[in-house]
C-alpha positions as CSV (number, residue, x, y, z in Angstrom):
1,X,-127.8,-119.2,-35.9
2,X,-124.6,-121.1,-35.2
3,X,-121.4,-119.3,-34.5
4,X,-118.5,-120.5,-36.6
5,X,-114.7,-120.5,-36.7
6,X,-114.2,-119.7,-33.0
7,X,-111.4,-121.1,-30.8
8,X,-109.8,-120.0,-27.6
9,X,-108.0,-121.2,-24.4
10,X,-109.7,-120.1,-21.2
11,X,-107.6,-119.4,-18.2
12,X,-109.1,-121.5,-15.4
13,X,-112.6,-120.7,-16.2
14,X,-112.0,-117.1,-17.5
15,X,-110.1,-114.0,-17.0
16,X,-110.9,-112.8,-13.6
17,X,-110.4,-110.0,-11.0
18,X,-108.7,-112.5,-8.5
19,X,-105.9,-112.2,-6.0
20,X,-104.7,-115.7,-6.9
21,X,-106.0,-117.4,-10.1
22,X,-108.2,-120.3,-9.5
23,X,-105.7,-122.5,-11.2
24,X,-102.9,-121.6,-8.7
25,X,-105.3,-121.8,-5.8
26,X,-106.3,-125.5,-6.9
27,X,-102.6,-126.3,-7.0
28,X,-102.2,-125.2,-3.4
29,X,-104.8,-127.6,-2.2
30,X,-104.3,-131.2,-1.7
31,X,-104.6,-132.5,-5.2
32,X,-103.5,-135.9,-4.1
33,X,-107.1,-136.4,-3.0
34,X,-108.3,-135.9,-6.5
35,X,-108.2,-138.8,-8.9
36,X,-106.1,-138.6,-12.1
37,X,-109.3,-138.5,-14.2
38,X,-110.7,-135.7,-12.2
39,X,-107.3,-133.7,-12.4
40,X,-107.4,-134.1,-16.2
41,X,-111.1,-132.9,-16.2
42,X,-110.1,-129.8,-14.1
43,X,-107.7,-128.6,-16.9
44,X,-109.6,-129.8,-20.1
45,X,-113.3,-130.3,-19.2
46,X,-115.1,-133.6,-19.8
47,X,-114.2,-135.2,-23.2
48,X,-117.7,-136.3,-24.0
49,X,-118.9,-132.5,-23.8
50,X,-115.9,-131.0,-25.6
51,X,-116.3,-127.4,-26.7
52,X,-115.0,-125.4,-29.7
53,X,-114.0,-122.5,-27.6
54,X,-114.2,-118.9,-29.0
55,X,-111.5,-116.4,-29.7
56,X,-113.3,-113.6,-31.6
57,X,-114.2,-111.5,-28.5
58,X,-111.1,-109.5,-28.8
59,X,-108.8,-108.4,-26.0
60,X,-110.0,-108.9,-22.4
61,X,-109.0,-107.0,-19.3
62,X,-106.2,-109.4,-18.3
63,X,-105.0,-109.8,-21.8
64,X,-103.5,-106.3,-22.2
65,X,-100.1,-107.8,-22.0
66,X,-98.6,-107.7,-25.5
67,X,-96.2,-105.0,-24.8
68,X,-92.6,-104.3,-26.0
69,X,-91.1,-101.7,-23.7
70,X,-90.1,-101.6,-20.0
71,X,-88.4,-103.7,-17.3
72,X,-89.4,-106.8,-15.4
73,X,-91.4,-106.6,-12.2
74,X,-89.0,-106.8,-9.2
75,X,-90.4,-108.9,-6.2
76,X,-91.0,-107.1,-3.1
77,X,-92.4,-108.1,0.4
78,X,-95.8,-109.7,-0.2
79,X,-98.1,-112.0,1.6
80,X,-101.6,-113.6,1.3
81,X,-104.7,-111.5,2.3
82,X,-108.0,-112.5,3.8
83,X,-109.4,-112.9,0.2
84,X,-107.0,-115.8,-0.2
85,X,-108.4,-117.5,2.9
86,X,-111.9,-117.1,1.6
87,X,-111.0,-118.6,-1.7
88,X,-109.5,-121.6,0.0
89,X,-112.6,-122.0,2.1
90,X,-114.6,-122.6,-1.0
91,X,-111.8,-124.5,-2.9
92,X,-111.5,-127.2,-0.3
93,X,-115.0,-128.7,-0.6
94,X,-114.8,-128.2,-4.3
95,X,-111.7,-130.4,-4.6
96,X,-113.2,-132.9,-2.2
97,X,-116.3,-133.4,-4.4
98,X,-115.5,-135.8,-7.2
99,X,-118.6,-134.6,-9.3
100,X,-117.9,-131.0,-8.8
101,X,-114.2,-131.1,-9.5
102,X,-114.7,-133.2,-12.6
103,X,-117.1,-130.5,-14.0
104,X,-115.1,-127.5,-12.8
105,X,-113.5,-126.6,-16.0
106,X,-116.3,-127.3,-18.2
107,X,-118.9,-125.5,-16.0
108,X,-116.8,-122.3,-15.9
109,X,-116.2,-122.4,-19.6
110,X,-120.0,-122.8,-20.3
111,X,-120.9,-119.9,-18.0
112,X,-118.3,-117.6,-19.5
113,X,-119.4,-118.4,-23.1
114,X,-123.0,-117.8,-22.2
115,X,-122.2,-114.4,-20.5
116,X,-120.2,-113.2,-23.5
117,X,-122.3,-114.4,-26.4
118,X,-125.8,-115.1,-25.4
119,X,-126.9,-113.3,-22.4
120,X,-128.4,-110.2,-23.9
121,X,-131.7,-110.1,-22.1
122,X,-132.7,-108.0,-19.0
123,X,-129.8,-108.1,-16.6
124,X,-129.9,-108.7,-12.8
125,X,-127.1,-108.5,-10.3
126,X,-126.9,-110.6,-7.1
127,X,-128.3,-114.1,-6.8
128,X,-131.8,-112.7,-6.1
129,X,-131.3,-109.4,-8.1
130,X,-130.8,-107.5,-4.9
131,X,-128.0,-105.3,-6.4
132,X,-129.7,-104.6,-9.8
133,X,-130.9,-101.0,-8.7
134,X,-127.3,-100.2,-7.5
135,X,-125.7,-101.4,-10.6
136,X,-128.1,-99.6,-12.9
137,X,-127.4,-96.3,-11.2
138,X,-123.5,-97.0,-11.2
139,X,-123.7,-97.7,-15.0
140,X,-125.5,-94.4,-15.6
141,X,-123.1,-92.5,-13.4
142,X,-120.0,-94.1,-15.2
143,X,-121.2,-93.4,-18.6
144,X,-121.8,-89.7,-17.7
145,X,-118.6,-89.3,-15.6
146,X,-116.3,-90.6,-18.4
147,X,-118.6,-89.2,-21.2
148,X,-119.2,-92.6,-22.7
149,X,-123.0,-92.6,-23.3
150,X,-124.5,-95.9,-24.5
151,X,-121.0,-97.4,-25.2
152,X,-120.7,-100.1,-22.5
153,X,-122.7,-103.3,-21.9
154,X,-122.7,-104.8,-18.4
155,X,-123.9,-108.4,-17.7
156,X,-124.3,-110.3,-14.4
157,X,-123.0,-113.7,-14.2
158,X,-124.9,-116.3,-12.0
159,X,-124.5,-120.0,-11.0
160,X,-128.2,-120.3,-11.8
161,X,-127.3,-120.1,-15.5
162,X,-125.9,-123.6,-15.1
163,X,-129.3,-124.9,-14.0
164,X,-130.9,-123.4,-17.1
165,X,-131.6,-125.9,-19.8
166,X,-132.0,-123.4,-22.5
167,X,-128.8,-121.6,-21.6
168,X,-126.8,-124.7,-21.6
169,X,-128.2,-125.8,-24.8
170,X,-127.5,-122.5,-26.4
171,X,-123.8,-122.9,-25.6
172,X,-123.6,-126.5,-26.9
173,X,-125.7,-125.9,-30.0
174,X,-123.2,-123.4,-31.1
175,X,-119.9,-124.5,-29.7
176,X,-120.2,-128.2,-28.8
177,X,-118.0,-130.6,-30.6
178,X,-120.1,-133.0,-32.7
179,X,-123.4,-131.2,-31.8
180,X,-125.4,-130.9,-34.8
181,X,-128.8,-130.3,-33.5
182,X,-130.7,-128.6,-30.6
183,X,-131.9,-132.0,-29.4
184,X,-128.3,-133.1,-29.0
185,X,-127.7,-129.9,-27.1
186,X,-130.7,-130.6,-24.9
187,X,-129.5,-134.0,-24.0
188,X,-126.1,-132.6,-22.9
189,X,-128.0,-129.9,-20.9
190,X,-130.1,-132.7,-19.3
191,X,-126.8,-134.5,-18.2
192,X,-125.7,-131.1,-16.6
193,X,-128.9,-131.0,-14.7
194,X,-128.5,-134.5,-13.5
195,X,-125.1,-133.9,-12.3
196,X,-126.4,-130.8,-10.4
197,X,-128.8,-132.8,-8.6
198,X,-126.1,-135.2,-7.4
199,X,-123.7,-132.7,-6.0
200,X,-124.4,-130.0,-3.4
201,X,-121.8,-127.7,-5.1
202,X,-123.1,-127.7,-8.6
203,X,-123.7,-125.1,-9.5
204,X,-124.1,-123.4,-6.1
205,X,-120.2,-123.0,-5.4
206,X,-119.1,-119.4,-5.9
207,X,-116.3,-120.7,-8.0
208,X,-118.8,-121.3,-11.0
209,X,-119.7,-117.5,-11.2
210,X,-116.3,-116.0,-10.5
211,X,-115.7,-114.0,-13.6
212,X,-115.0,-110.3,-13.5
213,X,-113.7,-108.9,-16.9
214,X,-113.9,-106.5,-19.7
215,X,-113.7,-107.4,-23.3
216,X,-113.9,-105.5,-26.6
217,X,-116.5,-108.0,-27.9
218,X,-119.7,-105.8,-27.8
219,X,-117.7,-103.6,-25.4
220,X,-118.9,-105.9,-22.6
221,X,-118.2,-106.1,-18.9
222,X,-119.2,-109.2,-16.9
223,X,-119.3,-109.5,-13.1
224,X,-120.1,-112.8,-11.4
225,X,-122.1,-113.1,-8.2
226,X,-119.4,-115.6,-6.9
227,X,-116.6,-113.1,-7.3
228,X,-118.6,-110.4,-5.3
229,X,-119.5,-113.0,-2.7
230,X,-115.9,-114.0,-2.1
231,X,-114.5,-110.4,-2.0
232,X,-117.5,-109.3,0.3
233,X,-116.6,-112.2,2.7
234,X,-113.0,-110.9,3.0
235,X,-114.5,-108.0,4.8
236,X,-115.6,-105.5,2.2
237,X,-119.2,-104.0,2.2
238,X,-120.9,-105.6,-0.8
239,X,-122.1,-102.4,-2.4
240,X,-118.5,-101.2,-2.5
241,X,-117.5,-104.5,-4.2
242,X,-120.0,-104.1,-6.9
243,X,-119.1,-100.6,-7.5
244,X,-115.4,-101.2,-7.2
245,X,-115.4,-104.0,-9.7
246,X,-117.5,-102.2,-12.2
247,X,-115.4,-99.1,-11.9
248,X,-112.2,-101.0,-12.5
249,X,-113.5,-102.9,-15.5
250,X,-114.9,-99.8,-16.9
251,X,-111.5,-98.4,-16.7
252,X,-110.3,-101.3,-18.8
253,X,-112.9,-100.4,-21.4
254,X,-111.4,-96.8,-21.4
255,X,-108.0,-98.4,-21.8
256,X,-109.2,-100.5,-24.8
257,X,-110.7,-97.4,-26.3
258,X,-107.5,-95.5,-26.1
259,X,-104.8,-98.2,-26.3
260,X,-103.5,-97.1,-29.7
261,X,-102.6,-93.7,-28.4
262,X,-101.8,-94.6,-24.8
263,X,-99.8,-97.9,-25.5
264,X,-98.8,-97.6,-29.2
265,X,-95.9,-100.1,-28.3
266,X,-97.5,-101.8,-25.4
267,X,-97.5,-100.9,-21.8
268,X,-94.2,-102.7,-21.0
269,X,-91.8,-105.3,-22.7
270,X,-92.2,-107.7,-19.7
271,X,-95.7,-109.3,-19.7
272,X,-95.9,-109.2,-15.8
273,X,-95.0,-105.5,-15.8
274,X,-97.4,-104.7,-18.7
275,X,-100.3,-106.3,-16.9
276,X,-99.4,-104.7,-13.6
277,X,-99.2,-101.2,-15.4
278,X,-102.7,-101.5,-16.8
279,X,-104.2,-102.9,-13.7
280,X,-102.8,-100.3,-11.5
281,X,-104.1,-97.6,-13.9
282,X,-107.5,-99.2,-13.8
283,X,-107.4,-99.2,-9.9
284,X,-106.5,-95.5,-10.1
285,X,-109.2,-94.6,-12.5
286,X,-111.7,-96.6,-10.5
287,X,-110.7,-94.8,-7.3
288,X,-110.9,-91.4,-8.8
289,X,-114.6,-92.0,-10.0
290,X,-115.5,-93.7,-6.7
291,X,-114.6,-90.9,-4.5
292,X,-115.3,-87.9,-6.7
293,X,-117.9,-85.5,-5.8
294,X,-119.6,-86.1,-9.1
295,X,-119.0,-89.8,-9.1
296,X,-119.9,-92.5,-6.4
297,X,-119.3,-89.9,-3.7
298,X,-118.0,-92.3,-1.1
299,X,-117.2,-90.3,2.0
300,X,-114.4,-90.5,4.4
301,X,-116.1,-93.0,6.6
302,X,-116.1,-95.5,3.9
303,X,-112.6,-94.8,2.5
304,X,-111.2,-97.6,4.6
305,X,-113.5,-100.0,3.0
306,X,-112.8,-98.7,-0.4
307,X,-109.0,-99.1,0.1
308,X,-109.4,-102.5,1.5
309,X,-111.1,-103.7,-1.7
310,X,-108.0,-102.9,-3.7
311,X,-105.8,-104.4,-1.0
312,X,-107.6,-107.6,-1.0
313,X,-107.2,-108.1,-4.8
314,X,-103.5,-107.7,-4.8
315,X,-101.2,-110.6,-5.7
316,X,-97.7,-111.8,-5.3
317,X,-97.2,-113.5,-8.6
318,X,-94.4,-111.1,-9.6
319,X,-93.3,-113.3,-12.6
320,X,-96.8,-114.2,-13.8
321,X,-98.2,-112.6,-17.0
322,X,-101.4,-111.8,-15.1
323,X,-99.6,-110.0,-12.1
324,X,-101.8,-107.2,-11.0
325,X,-99.5,-105.6,-8.5
326,X,-99.0,-106.3,-4.8
327,X,-101.7,-105.5,-2.3
328,X,-99.7,-102.4,-1.2
329,X,-99.2,-101.2,-4.8
330,X,-102.9,-101.5,-5.5
331,X,-103.7,-99.5,-2.4
332,X,-101.3,-96.9,-3.5
333,X,-103.0,-96.6,-6.9
334,X,-106.3,-96.3,-5.2
335,X,-104.8,-93.6,-3.0
336,X,-103.5,-91.7,-5.9
337,X,-107.0,-91.7,-7.5
338,X,-108.7,-90.7,-4.2
339,X,-106.2,-87.9,-3.5
340,X,-106.8,-86.6,-7.0
341,X,-110.6,-86.6,-6.6
342,X,-110.3,-85.1,-3.2
343,X,-108.3,-82.2,-4.4
344,X,-111.0,-81.4,-6.8
345,X,-113.9,-81.7,-4.5
346,X,-114.7,-78.0,-4.0
347,X,-114.9,-77.1,-7.7
348,X,-116.3,-80.6,-8.7
349,X,-114.2,-80.6,-11.8
350,X,-113.9,-84.0,-13.6
351,X,-110.6,-84.6,-15.6
352,X,-110.9,-85.8,-19.1
353,X,-109.9,-89.2,-19.8
354,X,-106.7,-87.9,-21.4
355,X,-105.8,-85.7,-18.5
356,X,-106.4,-88.6,-16.0
357,X,-104.2,-90.9,-17.9
358,X,-101.4,-88.3,-18.1
359,X,-101.6,-87.8,-14.3
360,X,-101.2,-91.6,-13.8
361,X,-98.2,-91.7,-16.1
362,X,-96.5,-89.0,-14.2
363,X,-97.0,-90.7,-10.9
364,X,-96.9,-94.4,-11.5
365,X,-93.3,-94.5,-10.5
366,X,-94.1,-93.7,-6.9
367,X,-96.6,-96.5,-6.7
368,X,-94.2,-99.3,-7.6
369,X,-91.2,-98.4,-5.5
370,X,-90.3,-100.4,-2.4
371,X,-91.6,-97.6,-0.3
372,X,-95.2,-98.7,-1.2
373,X,-94.7,-102.2,0.3
374,X,-97.1,-102.9,3.2
375,X,-95.4,-104.3,6.3
376,X,-97.5,-105.9,9.1
């Protein structure tokens, strides 16, 4: 059945959990090496494979920014982390490969659309499914921890999807401009597979499975293998990356569920501050679960890894609508959640969602003050 009346603008291949958006990262690379045709393709996708992009999936985790109270985020000392260096490592060959860069925007759009609308089969996590057991366990824990049984769907996103003829055809049959039959969709899929054979980066580059978001559409969370790979290579143990991203995006689902009560007028008037507020709260809620005796139960020996995750995904884009908070602020939010969970270890009490939110509201001012800025 075709899906109708769906249009949207994707932000550089999707709403992600990144330090620096892939769009900004590409701008930092030597774009003079990319032809004007490829530069256009990076932004719009290939014209011959145009998509009618969907909008009906509702708010996503980085789109909680339509707020109307508060002050603008004030810049503080900030600098790039190891995660940025990892992104650059994979961006450089992508920009240098004409076939890969020409397909960049289109491939990321296809993978995100497939993850949201079509991938409802048995899920696996990790390129070879090596983290499926861990993620299944974490899903059960989070549902019980936050008293949200059978509410959230979690999908893995994989570069391999872009080598799957049926998956590509699903997307173009439903969203392809001018595509009126399954055979036409197959023809486009076959061109994808032909391009894949010509480039060592299609679709193997982690940039093509870099999504990490929550959306109200089907109460869905999507986590890409490429995102986990990049964060892991920044020096964080892989199981903590999977757990941290899932817990963070689950926290966004909690925010969606309670947004009319928690943010009746929005989180803040300034878009950057509004996004930062909800992202820091998601960090805090994730940390509370990850270190709680009845949550993921990470012990003190792994706390440094746990904090490092939130440090690595901070950003310095103070005036950007997608600003998540500086590395230091994100570490401070994580510390707040850890300290709260640690104080309850003996009795094992789990705060209600409402109580946890109220605690964050009472303490968020300490997180965003200059005192939280990290100095090397």
